C-alpha positions as CSV (number, residue, x, y, z in Angstrom):
1,M,141.2,162.0,79.9
2,L,144.0,163.0,77.4
3,E,143.3,162.3,73.8
4,I,146.5,161.4,71.8
5,D,146.5,161.1,68.1
6,V,149.1,158.3,67.8
7,H,149.5,158.7,64.1
8,E,150.3,162.4,64.5
9,E,152.6,161.7,67.4
10,Y,154.4,159.1,65.3
11,R,154.7,161.4,62.3
12,R,156.1,164.2,64.5
13,L,158.6,161.8,66.1
14,G,159.7,160.9,62.6
15,T,160.5,164.5,61.8
16,L,162.7,164.5,64.8
17,Y,164.6,161.4,63.6
18,E,165.4,163.4,60.5
19,A,166.8,166.1,62.7
20,F,168.9,163.6,64.6
21,D,170.4,162.4,61.3
22,A,171.2,166.0,60.5
23,V,173.0,166.4,63.8
24,L,174.9,163.3,63.3
25,A,176.2,164.7,60.0
26,W,177.6,167.8,61.8
27,P,181.4,168.3,61.7
28,D,183.3,167.1,64.7
29,A,183.7,170.6,66.1
30,Q,179.9,170.9,66.5
31,L,179.0,167.3,67.2
32,F,181.4,166.9,70.1
33,L,180.9,170.5,71.4
34,R,180.3,171.0,75.1
35,R,179.1,174.2,76.7
36,E,178.9,174.0,80.4
37,D,176.8,177.1,80.6
38,V,174.1,175.3,78.7
39,S,174.5,171.7,79.8
40,A,177.0,169.3,81.4
41,W,176.6,167.0,78.3
42,S,178.0,167.5,74.9
43,V,175.9,167.5,71.7
44,A,177.0,163.9,71.1
45,Q,176.0,162.9,74.6
46,H,172.5,164.4,74.2
47,L,172.0,162.8,70.9
48,Y,173.1,159.4,72.3
49,H,170.8,159.8,75.2
50,I,167.8,160.8,73.0
51,L,168.3,157.7,70.8
52,L,168.8,155.3,73.7
53,A,165.8,156.7,75.6
54,N,163.6,156.4,72.5
55,S,164.6,152.8,72.1
56,R,163.5,152.1,75.7
57,M,160.3,154.0,75.2
58,L,159.4,152.3,72.0
59,K,160.2,148.9,73.7
60,A,157.7,149.9,76.4
61,I,155.1,150.4,73.7
62,E,155.9,146.9,72.3
63,A,155.6,145.3,75.7
64,I,152.2,147.0,76.4
65,V,150.8,146.0,73.1
66,A,152.1,142.4,73.5
67,G,150.5,142.2,77.0
68,H,153.8,141.6,78.8
69,P,153.4,140.4,82.4
70,S,154.8,143.6,83.8
71,V,152.0,145.7,82.3
72,Q,149.9,147.1,85.1
73,A,147.0,149.4,85.8
74,G,147.8,153.0,86.7
75,E,148.3,156.4,85.3
76,P,150.8,159.2,85.2
77,N,151.6,161.0,88.4
78,R,151.4,164.8,88.7
79,A,154.7,165.3,86.9
80,G,153.7,162.9,84.2
81,W,150.4,164.8,83.6
82,Y,152.3,168.0,83.5
83,V,154.7,166.8,80.8
84,L,152.0,165.0,78.7
85,R,149.5,167.9,78.7
86,R,151.9,170.8,78.4
87,E,154.0,168.8,75.9
88,D,157.1,170.3,77.6
89,M,159.8,169.3,80.0
90,M,161.4,171.9,82.2
91,R,165.1,172.3,81.8
92,G,167.5,171.4,84.7
93,R,164.8,169.9,86.8
94,G,165.4,166.2,86.3
95,Q,168.2,163.6,86.1
96,A,168.1,161.0,83.4
97,P,167.8,157.5,84.9
98,A,171.2,155.8,85.0
99,D,170.3,153.2,82.4
100,V,170.0,156.0,79.7
101,H,173.0,158.0,80.6
102,P,175.4,158.5,77.6
103,P,179.0,157.4,77.7
104,A,181.5,160.1,78.6
105,A,182.7,160.4,75.1
106,P,180.5,158.6,72.5
107,T,182.1,158.2,69.1
108,R,180.5,158.7,65.7
109,T,180.3,154.9,65.5
110,D,178.5,154.7,68.8
111,L,176.0,157.3,67.7
112,A,175.4,155.7,64.4
113,T,174.9,152.3,66.0
114,T,172.5,153.7,68.6
115,R,170.7,155.7,65.9
116,D,170.2,152.6,63.7
117,R,168.8,150.6,66.7
118,S,166.5,153.4,67.7
119,R,165.3,154.0,64.1
120,H,164.6,150.3,63.7
121,K,162.4,150.4,66.9
122,Y,160.7,153.5,65.6
123,E,159.9,151.9,62.2
124,A,158.7,148.7,63.8
125,A,156.3,150.8,66.0
126,A,154.3,151.9,62.9
127,A,152.7,148.4,62.7
128,L,151.6,148.8,66.4
129,L,149.8,152.2,66.0
130,P,146.3,150.8,65.4
131,D,146.6,149.0,68.7
132,L,147.7,151.9,70.8
133,P,144.5,154.0,71.4
134,G,142.6,152.6,74.3
135,R,145.1,149.8,75.0
136,P,144.6,149.0,78.7
137,G,147.5,149.1,81.1
138,G,150.8,150.7,81.1
139,L,154.4,150.5,82.3
140,P,156.0,152.7,85.0
141,H,158.4,155.5,84.1
142,P,160.9,156.2,86.8
143,F,159.7,159.7,87.4
144,L,156.3,160.2,85.6
145,G,154.1,157.4,86.9
146,T,152.5,154.6,84.8
147,L,152.2,155.5,81.1
148,S,150.0,153.9,78.5
149,A,151.4,152.9,75.0
150,A,150.1,156.1,73.6
151,Q,151.5,158.2,76.4
152,W,155.0,156.6,75.9
153,L,154.8,157.6,72.3
154,R,154.0,161.2,73.1
155,L,156.7,161.2,75.7
156,A,159.3,160.0,73.2
157,R,158.4,162.9,71.0
158,I,158.4,165.5,73.8
159,H,161.6,164.2,75.3
160,S,163.3,164.1,71.8
161,A,162.2,167.7,71.1
162,H,163.4,168.8,74.6
163,H,166.9,167.4,74.1
164,L,167.1,168.6,70.4
165,A,166.4,172.1,71.7
166,I,169.3,171.7,74.1
167,I,171.6,170.4,71.4
168,H,170.8,173.5,69.3
169,D,171.4,175.8,72.3
170,V,174.8,174.1,72.9
171,A,175.7,174.6,69.2
172,R,174.2,178.1,69.3
173,L,172.0,177.3,66.3
174,P,168.3,178.1,65.8
175,L,166.0,175.1,65.9
176,P,164.8,173.9,62.5
177,H,161.0,174.5,62.1
178,E,158.8,171.4,61.9
179,P,157.2,171.1,58.4
180,A,153.6,172.0,58.3
181,G,151.0,169.4,57.5
């Protein structure tokens, strides 16, 4: 059994949204930078991917809480347990599902629109937090097995931090430290 403090996961994901806003404010030279030695995607593409993927993960949480007909019994597979327990994703190991691939050249407007949609989903999820612990059933992830609502929330935070680290590597910047408390 994996205990997940959904309020803490939500808080930590919120600090990452602040970091996304900071990246979106970077000058064009940094925001649209691509360094093939680090990643095939540009900073902007990673940011777009994070925001789109978070919207999908937060939508999965909504569906589970609402008891959507596609909710099923199950649990994470071996890779899913690895990610959720270690709170880490290995670089260069996986391919993003096609439905969360970024456009080849996202614009600032694309990024701002996607950020606004994702932030709206994030803010709406706050009202669902009391229903997440112990909520039965889950929805399948393309690579990680069936995840519960709380596990989707944790995955959103882990995945966001994973890509934010890549963004900072592409830009050759140190990662900002998460505030204590």
